N, C-alpha and C positions, 0 to 999 in steps of 0.2 A: 556314320557312327563308328568309332574305332573299337577294335576288339581289345580285351584285356591282355591276352597273351599273343605274342608274335615271335616266331622263330627267326633269328638273325644269325646266319652262318651256323656255327656250332653253339651259339649262345641262345638265351631266351630273354626277350624284352617284355617287361611287365609294366602296364600303365596303372598309376595310382591316382584315382580321381579326387578332386576336392569335394566339399559339401557345403550346403547352406542349412541353417536352422530355420525351418518354416515357423516354428514356435519354440520357446524355451521357458519353461516354468520351473521355479525352485519350490519344492515341496517343504523343505525345512532342513535343518542341520541334524546330522546323525551323531550318535554317541562317539563314533570314531573320528569325528572332526570333519568328515566329508559332508557333502550336501546331497540329498535325494532330489532328483530332477525328473521332469517329464518333458521330453523334447521330440519333436518330429524333425527328422533329418532327411535330406534328399541329396543324392550324389549329383554332381554336375560334370559336364564334359570338358573340364580343364584339368590336365594331367601332369604329374611328375612322371618321369620315365626311369625305370630301373633295369639295367642290363646285367644279366648273370652270365659269367663265363668261368670255365675251369681254369684254375691258376696253375701255371707250369713251374716245376722246380727241377733244376739240373742235378744230375749225378746222385740220384737217390740210391742208397746202398744198405744192404743188410748182410751180416756176416756172422758165422759161428766158427769157432776154432776148436777142432778135435774134441768135441764134447762126447764123453762116455757116460752111458747110463747102465746101471746094473741093479737088478732086483732078483733075489732067489737064484735060480739056475738060468735066468735069461740075461743075455748081454747083447748090447748093440751099440754102435758108434756112428756119429756123424763126423765126417772128415772135411774140414775146410769148406763148408757150405757157403756159397757166396752168391748174392743176387745184386746186379747192378744194371741200371738203365740210364739212358741219356734222354733228358727232356720228357719225362713221363707226365701224363696227366695225373695230378696228385691224388692218391687214394689211400694215404696212410694217416690214421688219426694220431693226434698227440694225446698226452695224458688227460688234459682237461676235457677232451671230447667224450671221455667215459666217466665224467663226474668226479675226476680226481683219482680214479682207481688205476694208478700207473701199473701195478703189477699185473692186473687183469689184462690190460692191453698188451703188455709184453708177453704174457703167457699165451695169448691167442696167436701172436706172431710166431712164437717158437713152436707151438703145437702144429701150426700150418707148415713150418719148415720141416718138422720131423716127419709128418705124413707124406709130404711131397718127395723127400729125398732118402728116406730110410725105410725099406721094406721090412726090416726086422721089427719095427715098431708095430706094424700091422699084425705080424704073426704072433707077437707077444700079447697083443690085445685079444686076439682070437684064442690064445691058449688059456685065457681066463685071468691073466694077471691084472688087467685094467690099467689104463694110462694114468688114472688119478693117483696111483700109488708111486709114480715116478717123481723124483724131485728134479726140477729143471733149474739149473744155475742161471739166474737172470743176467749175470755179468757177461755172458757169452753172446748176447744179442746187441748189436750196434745199430741204432736207428738214427739216420742223419736227415730226417724229415720231420717237420712240425705242421700241425694244422694251422692254416693261415687264412685270415679274412683280409683281403685288400679292398678298401673302400675309397673310391675316387668320386669327389663331388664337383659338379660343374653346373652351369646354367646361370640364369639371371639373379637368383637369390642365394646368398651365402649361408651355409650351415656347417657345423663342426664335421670334420672328417674322421674323428677318432671314435673311441668307445662311447662318447656321449651321444652320438647320433643314433636315433631309433632304428635306422636300417641296420647298423652294426649290431645293436643289441638284439634285434630280432634274428639276425643271421646266427649270432653266437648261441642264442637260446634254443633255436631249432636244431642246430648241429649237435649241441650237447644232449638235447633230449633224444635225438635219433640214436646216439651211441650210448646212452646211459644204461648201466647194468640193470636198473630197476624196470626198464621197458622190456616187454616180452619179445624176445627174438631168439633164434638159434644160430650159432656160429658167429663168426667175426664180421661185423658190418663196418667196412671202412668208411671214413668221413672225408670226402674230397676237399682239397683246398678250393677256395672260390674267390673270384675277382668280381666286385660289384661296382658298377658305374651309375651313380645317381645324378640325373639331370633335373635340377630343381627349377621347375617352371612356376610352381605355386608357392607363395611366401608362407613362412612359418609365423606364428604369433599374429595371425590375421583372422582367426575365427573360422578358418576353412578346413581345419582338420588335416592339414597336409602331412604332418608328422605321423599321426596315427594311421593315415592311409598308406604312407610309405612302409610302416611297420607291417600292416596287414598284407600288402603286396609282396613284401619280402618273405613272409611266412608261406604264402601261397606259391610264390615263384620258386623258392628253393625246394619246396616239397615236390613241385612238378618237374623242375629242371634236373634235380639229382635223383628223382624217382625214389624218394624216401619212403613213400607209402604211409605217411601219417594220416590217421583218420580225421574227420571233421571235428570230433570231440577233442582230440589231442591238439589240433590247431587252435581251437577255441580256448583250451586251457592255457596254452602258451600266450595267446593274445591277452588274456586277463592279467598276466604278469607285466605286460608292457604298457597298459593304459586303458582307461575306461572306454574311450571312443573306438578302440581298435576293433572290437567285436562288430560294430556297425559296418565297417568296411569289408568284413568277411561276408556280409549278407546284403541286405538292402534290395533294390536301390533307394526305396523310401521306407522308413520304419519309425515306429514309436519306440523310443528308448527310455527306460526307467532305471531305478536304482541310482547308481553313480553314472549311468549311461551304458552299462555293460549288458543290461537286459534288453534284448532286441526283439521286437515283434514287427514283422513285415506288414505293411498296410498298402492299400491301393493308392498310388499317387496320382499325379496329373501331369499332362504334358505342358511344359512351360518354357519360355525364354526369360532370361533375367539380365538386367543391366547391373553389372557388378563393379562397384567402386572399391579400390584397394588403396587406402591412404598409406603413405610411407611412415606408418606408426606401428610399432610392435607392442602388443598388449600382453601382459602377464595374466594368465587365467587365475593363477594362485592369488595374486594381489586383488583381482576383481572380486573373488569369492570372500577374501578376508575383509574387504570393504563393504560387502553386501549387507543390507538391513532387510530382514524378512518382513513381508506383508502378507499375513495369513489370509485376510479377507480377499485381497487381490488374487492370490493363488486359487482360492476356492471358486471364485467367480469365473476366472479364465479357464480353469480346468473343466468345469461343467460344460461351458460353451464349446470347448474344443472336442470333448467326448461326443457331443451331439453331432458335430460336423464329421468326425471320423466314422461314426455309425452310418451317416448318410453318404459316406465316400465322397466328401466334398473338401478335400484338402486345400483346394483353391480358395475356399472361403476362410480357412485358417490363415492362409498367407496374407489376407487383407487385414487381419487383426493386428499385425505387427506386435505380437505378444512375446516380448523378451524381457524377462524380469531382471536380467543382468545389465540392461542398458543404463539405468541410472547410475549404478556403481562404476561402470566403465567410463561414462562421460564425466563423472566426478574426478576420476584419475587422469583423464585425457580430455579436457574441455574442448580442445580443437576438433574432436570428433563430433561433439554436439553442434558446434558451429557449422561444420561441413554438412551435417544432416539437414539443418535448417536452410542452408544455401541451396541444396539440391531440391528440397521441397518447394522453395520459393520460385523455382523455375517451372513449377507445375508437374514435376516428376514425383509421383506418389502412388501408393504408400511406400515409404522407404523403411526397410527393416535392418537391424543390426544382426549379423551372423555370429553366433556363439558369444564369446566375451569381447568380440571386436578384434581388429579394427574395421574389417570389411563390412560394407553395407550393400544392399541390393534392392532392386525394384522388380518384382515379377510382372511380366506381361503375358497375355494369352499366347500360347505356343504358336498359333497360326499368324500372329500379328508381327511379322518380320519387319515390315516397313515402319511400324510404330516404334519398335525398340531401336531401330537405326536412327530414327528422328530424334529420340531421346538422347542417344549417344552423341549425335552431332551438337545438340544443345549444350550438353555437358562440356564437350571439347571447346566450344566457343566461349565458355566461361572458365577455361583453364583446369577442368576436372577430367582426369584420365579415367576411362572405364573400359571394360571388355564385355562382350556379349557371350553368355553361356546358355546351354540348354540342359534339361534334365537328362541324366545319364540312364542308359537302359540296363545296366548290369551293376 
């Protein structure tokens, strides 16, 4: 079993697991337009990989020119203070890293310069003048460095490399939160530049939660790699801004998720192997929900049965129900998925469940029956259906 975090040289490699929905019930539509759901999700050992490295910038330079400060009877001067480094590890935040408070960032830089280079400022403060009474001319600080997130995407499955990628969004939001003036900290907390390489092994739009998992792994990875010190509650708060499923990937490995999916309650899962079929079909979750027609009686019946199995710690029995209330809507939008499911079942491989809103389908086999699941995989391959074998993830 792979670990989530692995040190690679000076960088940190973080694995982002996929998931399957053991069950997915729709409770009804909310006033805000979203749907309340009840779903049991389990992580599987199929991972995207995200490598975090510090981004290097050449010729970073800070300079002040003959700045004079005067208050009352106290005078002091900084003469041609200059800092310059070659190829530093980036540690200077840009304006956006402090929530748009450009003057606060520059003020911290200049305060640091004054304390380091001018002993007169210390004696002035000790004399009772107080540095807050000094006016600092902002034009005398030259900053030639910007906060920078470089995202490189590779792997079998293509995803956007820019700001639309959830990895980029997660990196941006945690770096901004770390440096935001509303967050309690003392002193200047520089936000390093960062280089992120996403290896996309798990497809998006397949009902496997890979985008949400990548976002969660990015929050956890950057917090660990840069030693930001954000608490679990802060990480959860940021996750809620990125998507409903992100919270699950911060916890688990098996959980009952309610609300829009953001309310996560860990439950005892079961050891399993699953035969996972991933068709070359990308499904829009938004469209599936828009097309969904609610069946209140069906929801009530399935919900009561699943609650009993959870109380008995028999998630394995839930998996045999194939309870996914989004299946009908998904198959209406993509009839080829319904055809594929029937073909798989006609080969004697069952029960077959749809994961999330699709397009992936899986058949869970007892965790100890490795030979059985390999026989199923061969049978699918003989009929032109590609599949992979996954196991329940342990973290």
